[in-house]
Residue, then its C-alpha position, 0 to 999 in steps of 0.5 A: m499499499e502507499e501513503l495517503s496524499w492529504g487528499g486521501i488522508l482528508a476523506r478518510m478522516f471525513i468518514q471515520l468522523g461520518p457519525v459525528w457529522i450525522a449526529l451535528i446534521v440532525l441537531f442543527t435541523v431540530s433546533m433550526t426547526y423548533k428555535r422560536r420554541l427552545g428560548l435563549y438556546g433557540k435564539l442563538f440560531d439567529s446570530t451567525i458567531g453563536m452558531i459557528g462556536f456551537g457548532l465548533v464546541m457540539f463537534w468536539v462533544f459528538v467527538g469526545v461521545f462516539g469516540g469514547p464509550l461509544d468506541m465508534l471513530v478510533t481506527h486503533d487501540p491509542l495505548s498500542q504500540v505498532s512496530g515501524m510506526k515510530n514518528k511516522l508522517p500523516g498517511t503512513p500504511m501499516r506493514g503487515a496489516e491484518d484482516g479487518q485492521y485499520a491499513w494506515f496512521l491517518l495522522g502519523g504515528d508519535n514518538l512511541a509508535r501511537d496512532v495519533f489520530s486514535r489517541l486525538i479522539k479519545g482526548a476529546w473525551v477526557v476534556v468532555q468528561i472534565a470540563p463542563i462537569a468541573t465548571l458546573f460544580a465550581f458554578m454550585v459552589g460560587i452560586t451556593l456562596g456566593l448569593p447570599a455574600g451578596y445578599y446579606g452583606g456584612r460579617l459573611d461577605t467579609i469572611l467568605s470574600f477574604l477566603a475567595n480573595l486568598i485563594l485567587a491570590f495562590p498562582v493557579i499553577l504552583l496551586f495545581y502543582l501542590l495538589v497534585t503531587p504524590e506527597i499531597v495526595l498520599t495525605g488524603i487532602p484531595n479526598y478531603m476537599a472532594l468531600f467538601l466541595f462536591v457536596f455543593p450541588l446537593i446542598f444548592v438541590c435541596i435549598l432551591l426546592n425548599s425555598r419552592y416548596y416551603t408553604q406545601p409540605a406534603v410535597r416538599t417533604p417526599l420531594l427533599i425525601g427522595v432527592l437527597g437519596g438519589l443526590g446522596w447516592l450519587y455524591l458517595s459514588l463520586v467521592s469513594t474509591n474502591g470503597a473509601v472516602v479518604a485512602t492513606p497508607t496509614y488509614s482509610i475511612p470507609g465509603i459507600p459498598a462497592f457494589l453501590d458505586l455507580f463511578d469508577i473514577d479514576p483516582g488521577i482523573l479525580v485529583v484534576f476534577v477536584s482541583v479545576v473546581f477549587v481554582n474556578s469557585p473563588t471567580v465564580f463567587r466573585i461574579v455570582r456576589g457581584l451580581a447579586l449586589d447589584i439585583k437585590t436594589r431592584d424594585y422586583v425584590a422589594a415587591a418579593q420582600t414586601r410578599g413575605e418571601g424568605p431569604w432564600y426564595i428570593m436568592l434563587w428564584e428572583i435574583l439567581p433567574n435574572a442574573r442568567g444572561p451573565l453566568i450563562v456566558d462565563f460558563c461557556l468561556r469557564i469551560g475553555y479556560t478549564t480545557i486550557l488548564l486542562g491541556t496544561l496540567g497534561f502538558f507538565g505531566l501534573g494528575l493524569e497519567s502519563e500513557s494519558p491520551d489527553w490533549g495536553s500530554t500527547i503535546n508534551a510528548g510530540r513537542r520534543l521532536l518538533a522540528l522533525y515531526p511536527h503532527a504529534a504535537i500539531a493535531p492536538a494542539l489545533a483541536l485545542l485551539t478550534l474547540v476553546l474558539g469555538l467556546n468563545l465564539l459561542a460565548d459571543g453569540l449568547r451574550e448578543e442574545s442575551l443582551r436583545d431580551 
């Protein structure tokens, strides 16, 4: 077999990504057909910038989903080393390819003779798993603490703002380095941080429901019991690893039994997840606090106070919905920042395993021979660039449409 030309490479990549193109076409067709019924999301399709950004983001989301758990896109095992394929150029055919085995390395081989294309696809799944969920958890922490700080003010605001500024004053990379070093991990500190930070979504949802149905105890009580039970199970599944919530060389704290554990989270990913949530939460706190300080002076808040509504009802059902525009925009931007942070951590070899296919680790592995074999580093770098660009364009589109409301 001969080497593929760039036209052949692009054509085969296009065919290999067929499920992604189909999913994008279906998503855009349905969204544009019913956009007038879909609120702010539907209005996004009136913005050219927003549509381009949304398309880029959803492209990588579908690549991550179809290439990760569904395993429909990869051409080779991203961790397997193939003899004779070390640092091979894009389109190089495999020698002695067996029946049913993909015959080419579409984007070439890296310095360990692994398929760059397959590692690129699997790396998208790492980003899709961690970046949005970690950002969501950071927002839960920031909203739960920022709303009372801005609404009540006083000593509570002073203490919480001081703690947020204290974390923000610490260099981010150094903070990440400290949290993911083996010596710190062995002390169990990241696990204790997970116990603390991951409980905030549970607190937020329970306060939200309690404030909404406070005057309807017949509805509120069974609803809270069901929600607390389900979210408590998810919470314990998240923080438990091998049946323990904290495990050090000297002691361990038991968690949920293994047969009830819904998630088998790699310890390295858990540490990175906790680090990202911890670093992003103070910034979200400051944004929410500032919005609460502004919105609490509005007439509709005074009207709710006159009706006798409780403070948490006002914060969650009057202030928060009217702050959704800036928060949605910041959420999109923050996923981009988180993606860059994940790439930075992988590039420096912090947290994730060295053979991990995440884009940062792949760029780091390829940079050593960048002058001779640039393909191994350029492909994941372009992937990172396009995803972050898409998130920024999506945020611009959402900001443009939210200002028209």
